[in-house]
N, C-alpha and C positions, 0 to 999 in steps of 0.2 A: 936795409932800405925799407922805409914805410911807403906803401902805395895807397894813395887816396883814390878810392874807386869812383871813376867817372861814368855814371849811367844816366846822366841828364836830370838829376833830381837834387842837386845840392850846391851850396856856395863853396865849391871846392877851392877857389882861389884864396879865400880868407883863411882856410885851414892851412893851406900850404904856406902862406905868408907867416902865420903864427909859428909853424914848425921851423921855418927858416930863421925866424927871429931868435929862437932858443937854440939854434945850431944843430937841429935834427935833420938828417938826410931823408928827403921825401920827394915823391913825384906824383903827379896826377896822371892816371891812366885807366882806360877801360880795356886794355889789351890783355887777353888771356895769358900770354907769355909773361908779361910784367907781374900780373897777379900771382901766377904760380911761383915766380922767383922771389916774391916779396918776403921779407922777414916778418913783417906785421902789416895789417890792413886797417884802414879806416873807411867805414861805410857812412857817408854823410846823408843828409836828406832833408828837403823842405818841400812840403806839398801833401798830396793825398796818398793814402795807404795803397789803394788799388793801382794807382798810376806808378807808384814806386815798384811794386811787384811786377807790373806789366813791363816797365822799362828794364828791370833785371832780366826778365825772360827774353825780351827782344834783343838784348845785348848778349844773350847766350851765357849768362853768368851764374845761374842758379846751381846747376850741377857742378860747375867748376868751384864755386864757393863752398858748396857742401863738402866737396873732397878736401879743399884746402883747410877748412875750419874743423870739420868733424873727423876727418881721417888723419890729416897731417898735424892737426891741433895748433895751427898758426893763430897767434893772438889777433883778435879783431875788436875794434871799438866802433860801435854804432852811435851816431850822433843825431838827436832829435827824431825825425822820421826814421832814420837809420836804426835807432834803438827799437822803435815800434815794429819795424819789419822783422826783428829777431823773434817776435812773439808768434803765436799760432794764427791769430786772426784779429780783426779790428771791427768795432762797431761802425767805423767810418765806411767800410767797404764790404765786398763779398768774397774777394780772393783770399786764399790761405797765405799766411806769412811764411817765413823761413822755418819757424818752429824750433829754433835752436834753444829757446828758453821756454819752460813750461809756464806760459802766461798768455793773457789776452789783453788787447788794448781797448780801453773804454773811454767814453767821453766824460768830462767832468759833469757830475750830477749833484747839484746842491739842494739841501733842504731849505725850507722857508726862512730859517735863521740866516742862511748865507746866500739867499737869492739875489742880493745886491751885487755879488761878485761878478765881474765881467769875464766872459769867455771870448777870446783866448786869455789864458793866464800869460801875462806879458810883463817882463821887467826882471829886476834883480830879486833874488830870494836866497835865504840861507839853506845850505845843504848839510845834513848831518849823516855821518857814517861811523862805523866802529873804528877805533884807533888802529886796528891791525890791518886795515885795507890799504894795500900798497898804492893803489891809484889815488888815494886821498891822504897820502903822507906828506909831511913837510910844511903843513899850514900852521902859522903861528896863532891863528884863532879860527873860529867857525867860518869856513869859506862861503862866499856869496857868488852865485853864478847867474847868467842871463838866460831867461826862459821865454819862449814864444810857442805856446801849444794849447790845443783844445782837448787833446786826448792824452791819456797816461797809461802806462803798462801796469797790469795787476798780476802779480806772480802767484802761482800755486804754492810755491815753497818759500818760506820766509828766508831760508839760507841763500836764495838767489837775489834777495834785495840787498844791494851793496850800499845804498844811501837813500835817504828820504828827505822830502821837503814838505811844506805845509801851504795849502791854498784852499781854505774852507775845511779841509780835512787833510790828514797825512796821505801823501802819495809817493810812489816810487820814483826817485830822481835818478837812480843808477842801478843797473843790474850786473850780475856776474854769475856765469855758469862755466866753471873751468876756464878755458881760454876765451870764452865769449863774454864781452863787456859792452855796456851801453850807457850813455848819459842822455837824459831827456833835455837837459840844458845844452847851451852852445858854449863849449870851452873856448872856441876861437873868437867869441865876442865877450869873454869874461875877464879880460885884462890879466892881471898878475895871477889870479886864481886859476884861470884857464891855462896860462903858461905853465904853471906848476903841475897841473893835472896831465897835460900833454907830455911834459918832461917825464913824469912818472910812468906814463904809458910807454914812452920810448925806451925807458930803462928797465922795463920788466924782463 
């Protein structure tokens, strides 16, 4: 069973609907008992970094998730803000993140040549990963995913960058550190490409 973590910061319903569409057993829950019993976890997120960390703390989930992810090594997929919360900190706020990936979250910062680009980065964009990444397997061509974000994760270690995209410059579109994974884009809004990625996550 995949548990989609409900902590008041994400469009959890659309993720659940996409998983149901591809025949994956999943449930939305913020219950510690459900989270501890889950085979895999999805951490969604839409909104501000500090609010996301505050909500996790108020729901009593941070120490629980640390145990589930770092000690039990349960696979987790952070989506959009959920991926940013995997990092140590964000330029958007003051609170520390979960710190499961050696990375910081930074706002898009364009030079004069790209100053015409709008923030947030919104819409469809190609995402490129190495062919041996299981989360990105099974695509017949370079996949395109739907993005809505003003900040992106900058990893210390190149090996933690699972996939990249381009908007003014190359940025990290997906991260992976052992059992910890994240996508900056929204697979639940990315039609067949998102369906394939979520299917891959369910099959890990």
